[in-house]
N, C-alpha and C positions, 0 to 999 in steps of 0.2 A: 404795502398799504393798499395798493390798487386791487390786489387779489383779495384782500379782506373785503373791501367795498363790493366787489363783484359778487363774492359769496354771500355776503349780507343781503344784497339786493335779490339774488336768486332765491335765497331762503325765505325772505318776506313775500316774494311773488308766490312761491309754492305754497306757503302757509295760507295766504289769501284765497288761492284756488281751492284748497282743500276745505277751507271754512265755507265756501259758497257751495261746495258739492254736497255737503251733509244736510239732510232733511231735518226740520225741527219737530220731529214727532213727539219727543219727550216734552218739549215746552208746550205743545198743543195739548197733550194729555193733561199735564199739570194745570194748565188754564182751564180746561174744560171741567176738570174735578174741583177747581177752586183752591188747589194747594200751592199755586204760584204766589198767592198773597202771603203765605206762610214763609215761603222762601225769601220773598223780598223783605218781609218783616224781620226775619232772623238776620239777614245781611245788613239791614240798616241798624239793627240793634248792636251788632258787632262793630260796625263803624262808629256808632255814637259812643260806645264804651272805649274803643280804642282812641278816639279823638279826646275824649274826656281824660283818660289816662295821661296822654301826651301833654295836655295842657297843664295838668297838675304836676307832672314831672318838670315841665319847663319852669313853672313857678318856683318849685323847690330849688332847682339849679340856679336860678336867678337870685334867690335869697342866699344861697351858699356863695355865689360869686360876689354878691355884694358885701357879704359878711367877711369874705377873704380879702377884699380889697381895702376894707377899714382896718384890718389888723396890722 
């Protein structure tokens, strides 16, 4: 277990160093062209649709569980 913790810590430290070293040229280019707003909009839309689907699924499951308990 101790070896796993050390490996996980080392991996997280390495990933954080790699993430700091990379320049954000693509983000700057997209921001200067105005396309970053399209990306943010699409990601937001995906999250809204996913959240709505999960809420509807939860309601259906709750109704089925309630119906099953009364039977």
